[in-house]
C-alpha positions, 0 to 999 in steps of 0.5 A: 513542468518545465524541462531544463538543459538536456546536457546532464539529463538522462532518459526516463520511461514515462507512462501517461494514463487517461482514466476515470476518476474512480481509479485514481487512488488504487492506480497510484498505489499500483504504480508506486508498488511497480517502481514509479519514482514520481506521479503528477495528475491533471484533471478534466471534467470527467477524466484524469490524466496520470503521468508516472516516471519510472527513472532511467531503467525501463520497466519490465515487460511484465509491468506493462502487461500488469498495468493493462490487466490492473486497469481492466480489473478496476473497470470490473470492480467499479462495474464500468466498461474499460475506457482507459488509454495507456501511452509509454514514452521516453522523456528527459529526467529534467522534465521530472524536476524537483518541483513535484516534491514540494507538496509531498509532506509527512504522514502522522500515524497515531501519536508515535509514528511519522512516515515521510519522504527522505528529503525532509529533515527530522528536526520537527519530530524529535519525539516520534518514531520516523520511517523514511519511505521512497518512493513506494508511498503515494505521499502526493495523493495523501496516501491511499485510503486503504493503507491509511485505514490499516496504519491507523487501526494498527497504531490503535492496536499497538497503543495498548501495552498488552499488544506490544509482543503480538505476533503479526502477519502482513499479507500482500506486503508490497512496499513493506509499509505495514510491516515496517510500522508493525516493527517500529511500533511493537516488539513482537514477531512480524512476518510479511508475505507477498506472492509476487517475487518482483515486489519483495526487493522494494520491501527489502530495501525499505526495511534496510533503509530504516534499520528494520531488516532484522525486525521483519521476516519476509517471504514470497509465499501464499497465506495457505503455506503459512503455519502457526497463528497470529494475534493480528493479521493485516490484509490490504487486498481487493475484495475478491482476494479477501473473500477467497482467502477468508478460510485461510486467514480465519484459520491463522487468527489466534483466539482473541486475535484481530483482523484488519482488512482493507482495499474494499469498496464500500458496496463490497464490504458486507460480502467481505465481512460475511465471508470472515464472520462465517469463519468465527470472527466478529465484526467490531469496526467498519470505517468508510472514506470516499469509495473505500472501506476497511473492517476490523474483526475479532476472534472470540477467546 
């Protein structure tokens, strides 16, 4: 990208990450959750270079530490030796020109919901519910497969009139996208939780921007602290965390309720499914895309 005049520019924090292609989707999702305003990618024969712009406010030291830890975690998940590199630097805002927005389009969820960047107008979707989400959604990568899985399964569930009043729990809400979609498509109680207090302001802002602040209850909490039962539980987390939480989430599911689980690598799907079927749920759907899988399970009435 071509830098413009520096007269009106401010300095942005930028991180340049060289990594293996397997990390791309999960890394993109992580960077947006941590506050990245834009991403661009370059690809070589066997490596990828990701540049993420964080705006004029420098990321907290915890973000830098979390990034290193997350990349090491991905290496373990994919059974690879850590081979990434991370470089932080300051660049002029003009380096991140408006050009990066050109290929970012809307995401259609089911037949009733559009999730789009705010700079696109609403004229093309007068018959849809529209959610604006900037920047905590990786439109530029087609949206992380694990989040798409959850959104599609959620839309299918709420398409049935008898599910409109469902009590829904979103575990690890992050940007709040699944909670917002739940509130927009349904009419029931929605509780969104995350155990990282640093991400909750992102969800709060997104809910306010879409007029949904009064439709979702947000909490910084671990699932073990939640009381009651839910008709639908959404959990887009890595496999190890899902397995750890299986007894807790299983106990939070109402009779006849459903679990939508994502963030799972294909080769780990069986272990995740087994951890939940042992709590009394039945596996009713298994979806795959690339390296990723999602599971839908049902608790007998």
